[in-house]
N, C-alpha and C positions, 0 to 999 in steps of 0.2 A: 424265043424265050431261052433256048439253050445257050445262045451266045451271052446273054446277060447273066445267066447262072454261072457260066464258065468264068466270066469276068469277076463275079462275086467270089468264086472259089479262089481265083488268082489273087484277089485283093486280101482275102482271109489268110492265104499262105504267106503273102508278103508281110502282113501285120504280125503273124506268128513268128516269122523269121526276125523281124525287127525287135520284138520282145526278147527273143533268144539272144540277140546281139547285146541288148541292154543287160541281160542277166550275166553274160560273160564279162562285160565291162565292170559291173558291180562286184563280181567275184574277184576280178583282177585288182580292183580298187581296195578290196578288203585285204588282199595279200600285201599291197603296198603299205597299208596302215600297219599291219603286223610287222613288216620288215623295216618300218620307219624310213621308207624311201620317199622323202619329201618331194623331190623334183618329179618323180614318176607319179606321185599322188596328185600334184597340181595338174599335170597333163591329163590324168584320168578324169578329173573334174570337168575339164574342157571336153574330153571325149564323151562323157556322159551327157553333158548339156547338148552336144551336137546330135547324139543319138536320140535324145528326147525330142528334138525337132524332127528327126526322120520318122520317129514313131507317130508324131502328130500328123505328118503328111500321109503316112500309111493308113492311119485311122480315118482321116478325112476321105481318102479314096475309097476305103471300104464302106464308109457311111453313104457315099454317093452311089456306089454299086448296090448297096442294100436298099436304098430308096427306090432305085430303078426297078429292082425285082419286086419290091412291095407294090409298086404301081401296076406292074404286069399281073400280079396276083390279085389286083383290085383290093388292096389293103391300104390303110393309112400310112403316110410317110414315116411315122414314128413306131411302126410295128417292129417288135423285136425279131431277131433271127429265129429264136425258139418258136415263136408263133408262126413264122413263115414256113418253117421246115415242114409243117403239117400239110401244106398245100403244094410243096415242091414234088417234082417227079422222083420216084424211088431211087433212081441212079444218082441223084444229087442230094437228097435229104440226109442220107447217112453220112456222106462226106462233109456236108456243111455242119451237121451236128457234131461230128468228131473234131473238126477244126475249131468250132466255137468252144468246145470243152477244153481243147489243148490251149487255146488262147487264154481262157479263164484260169487254168492251172498255172500257166507261165506268168501271167500277170500277178497272181497271188505270190509266186516265188520272187518276182521282181520287187514287189512291195515289201515282202519280208526281208529280203537282202538289203534293200535301201534303208529300211528301218534299223537293221543291224549296223550298217555302215554309219548311219547317223549317230547311233549310240557310241560307236568306237571313236568317231571323229570328235564328238562332244567330250568324251572322256579325255582324249588327247589334248584338246584345247584347255580343259580344266587343269590337267597336270602341268601344262606349260605355264598357265597363269600362276599356279602355285610356285613353280620354279622362279618365275620372274619376280613374284612378290618376295620370295626369300632373298634373291639376289639384290633386289632394290630396297630391301628392308621396309617394305610397306606392309600395312596390315589391311586385310580386306575380310570382311565378314561374309561368309557364304550364306546367301539368302535364297530360299526356294519360293516360287510363286504357288498359287492355288492349284496348278496343274502338275506340280512336282518337278518342274524344270527350274534351272538356275535363273534367278532374277538378277538383273543388273544391280550391282551395289557400288557405292562410291568408295574408293580407296582413301584411307587416311594418309595424310602426308607422312612420308618416311624420313629417316635420317639420311643425310647425304652420304655417298659412298666414301668420301674423304673429307676430313675436317682439317682445314689449314689454319695454322696460328699465324696471325699477321700482325 
């Protein structure tokens, strides 16, 4: 049983590390948005997508280890770690509880930072659209949907940039 518990602890540590890596990538992305470093920003999107895949693998590995421990504790496969901790030996229960708490805190920070980045990027796109509309002399009515997000609106045809007399 101790071997399976150690494998679970290792998987939890790896998952926590991967969420920490994601948080660092999201913080760097926010810096790129603020600095208007477009090429770095594009690369950061790719890095974030790759890290999301790594997190998925880490989460799957942790879930596999979690299921193995649940079976050893004669609990159902979908038992939460919080419920399992009660039946774990004392030298593992505190560690597992602390790792789960840290993962939950880090995940909340990742979600918050991702939301902030989404707002910043949405605002940047909106400002760029306004600039393009001004340069191309098009008129576009800004419309919001029922959720408060910008809804797609059709642009009215604008004037040509140059009128030639022929």
